[in-house]
C-alpha positions as CSV (number, residue, x, y, z in Angstrom):
1,M,3.2,74.4,34.1
2,R,5.8,71.8,35.1
3,H,9.4,73.0,35.3
4,I,12.7,71.2,35.9
5,L,15.2,73.4,37.7
6,S,18.9,72.4,37.5
7,I,20.8,74.1,40.4
8,L,24.6,74.1,40.7
9,M,25.5,74.8,44.3
10,E,28.3,74.6,46.7
11,N,28.6,71.0,48.3
12,E,28.4,72.0,51.9
13,S,26.3,71.2,55.0
14,G,23.0,73.1,55.1
15,A,22.9,74.3,51.5
16,M,20.1,71.9,50.5
17,S,18.0,72.8,53.5
18,R,18.3,76.5,52.6
19,V,17.1,75.9,49.1
20,V,14.2,73.8,50.3
21,G,13.5,76.3,53.0
22,L,13.2,79.0,50.4
23,F,10.5,77.0,48.6
24,S,8.5,76.3,51.8
25,A,8.8,79.9,53.0
26,R,7.2,81.2,49.8
27,D,4.5,78.4,49.7
28,Y,5.9,76.9,46.5
29,N,5.6,73.1,46.2
30,I,8.5,70.8,45.2
31,D,7.1,67.8,43.2
32,S,10.5,66.0,43.3
33,L,14.0,66.7,44.4
34,A,17.3,64.9,43.5
35,V,20.8,66.0,44.6
36,A,24.2,64.6,44.5
37,A,27.8,65.7,44.1
38,T,29.1,66.5,40.6
39,E,32.3,65.6,38.8
40,D,33.8,68.5,41.1
41,K,33.3,67.3,44.5
42,T,33.1,70.9,45.8
43,L,29.8,71.3,43.9
44,S,26.4,69.5,43.9
45,R,23.7,69.5,41.3
46,M,20.2,69.8,42.6
47,T,17.3,68.9,40.3
48,I,13.9,70.3,41.4
49,V,10.6,69.6,39.7
50,T,8.0,72.3,40.5
51,H,4.9,73.7,39.0
52,G,4.1,77.4,38.3
53,N,3.5,80.0,35.7
54,D,6.3,82.1,34.3
55,T,5.9,84.8,37.0
56,V,6.3,82.2,39.7
57,L,9.2,80.6,38.0
58,E,11.0,84.0,37.6
59,Q,10.4,84.7,41.3
60,I,11.7,81.3,42.3
61,T,14.8,81.7,40.1
62,K,15.6,85.2,41.5
63,Q,15.3,84.1,45.1
64,L,17.5,81.0,44.4
65,N,20.2,83.2,42.8
66,K,20.2,85.4,46.1
67,L,21.4,82.4,48.1
68,V,25.2,82.5,48.7
69,E,25.6,78.7,48.1
70,V,23.8,78.7,44.7
71,V,26.3,79.1,41.8
72,K,23.9,78.9,38.9
73,V,20.2,78.1,38.2
74,V,18.8,76.9,34.9
75,D,15.2,76.1,34.0
76,L,15.8,73.1,31.7
77,N,12.3,73.7,30.0
78,E,13.9,76.7,28.2
79,S,15.5,74.5,25.6
80,R,15.8,70.8,24.8
81,F,16.8,68.4,27.7
82,V,16.9,64.8,28.7
83,E,14.9,63.7,31.7
84,R,15.1,60.4,33.5
85,E,13.7,59.0,36.8
86,L,14.3,55.6,38.5
87,M,11.4,53.6,39.9
88,L,11.3,50.5,42.0
89,V,7.9,49.0,42.3
90,K,6.9,45.9,44.2
91,L,4.1,43.9,42.6
92,R,1.7,41.3,43.8
93,A,2.5,38.6,41.3
94,L,0.3,35.5,41.6
95,G,-1.0,33.0,39.1
96,K,-1.4,34.3,35.6
97,D,-0.2,37.8,36.5
98,R,3.3,36.6,36.9
99,D,3.9,36.1,33.2
100,E,1.9,39.3,32.3
101,F,4.1,41.4,34.7
102,L,7.4,39.9,33.2
103,R,5.9,40.8,29.7
104,L,5.1,44.4,30.8
105,A,8.5,44.9,32.5
106,E,10.2,43.9,29.2
107,I,7.8,46.2,27.1
108,Y,8.7,49.1,29.4
109,R,12.4,48.1,29.2
110,G,12.5,47.5,32.9
111,S,14.1,44.6,34.8
112,V,12.9,42.3,37.6
113,V,15.4,42.8,40.4
114,D,13.8,40.6,43.1
115,V,11.6,37.6,42.9
116,T,9.6,35.7,45.5
117,D,6.8,33.2,45.2
118,K,4.3,36.1,45.7
119,T,6.0,39.3,44.4
120,Y,8.3,40.8,41.7
121,T,10.2,44.0,42.3
122,V,10.7,45.8,39.0
123,E,13.2,48.5,38.2
124,I,12.2,51.0,35.5
125,T,14.1,54.1,34.3
126,G,12.5,56.8,32.0
127,S,10.5,59.9,31.9
128,S,7.9,60.5,34.6
129,D,5.2,59.9,32.0
130,K,6.6,56.5,31.2
131,L,6.8,55.4,34.9
132,D,3.2,56.7,35.4
133,S,2.1,54.8,32.4
134,F,3.6,51.5,33.7
135,L,1.9,51.9,37.1
136,E,-1.5,52.6,35.3
137,T,-1.0,49.6,33.1
138,V,-0.3,47.2,36.0
139,G,-3.2,48.5,38.0
140,K,-3.4,49.8,41.6
141,A,-4.5,46.3,42.9
142,A,-1.2,44.8,42.0
143,I,1.1,47.5,43.4
144,L,2.3,46.8,46.9
145,E,5.0,49.5,47.2
146,T,6.6,52.2,45.0
147,V,9.9,54.1,45.4
148,R,10.8,56.8,42.9
149,T,13.9,59.0,42.8
150,G,12.4,62.1,41.3
151,A,13.5,63.5,37.9
152,A,17.1,64.2,37.0
153,G,17.7,66.2,33.8
154,I,20.4,67.5,31.6
155,G,20.5,69.8,28.6
156,R,20.8,68.1,25.3
157,G,24.0,68.6,23.0
158,E,26.5,71.1,23.7
159,R,24.5,72.9,26.5
160,I,26.5,72.6,29.8
161,L,25.7,73.9,33.2
162,R,28.9,75.1,34.8
163,I,30.3,78.1,36.5
């Protein structure tokens, strides 16, 4: 099962590598990772997307909580949350495809951020499923390059991750 872990940690050098090292040392895969400072510059929030059953996730959470730099770990899947990911995709846009790609970008609420006579670069934000759907719709033949940030997530409503 896919899990999104939100980790509040000290914003110091080496902290991120220790978290990632924990995953690799135990042969757990990270599907995506996003990290940045929070509103409190002494803390960072790391969002990790991984797969595993409940036993694996419990083990990962216990190991993360043992790290000195980790302040708090929350599995966002335990309650309602909002997830977003940013994708930039460069498309081969020639002939009749040009109008079609503009239409698709609009349907997926994306925007064209760069245009040449042969390409469009489209920016789309949404769930991972939405981004995957866009890529599937335009087709592999049109995709020249893709860059994705990985998921970022936050609990819905009053749910707050803090110390």
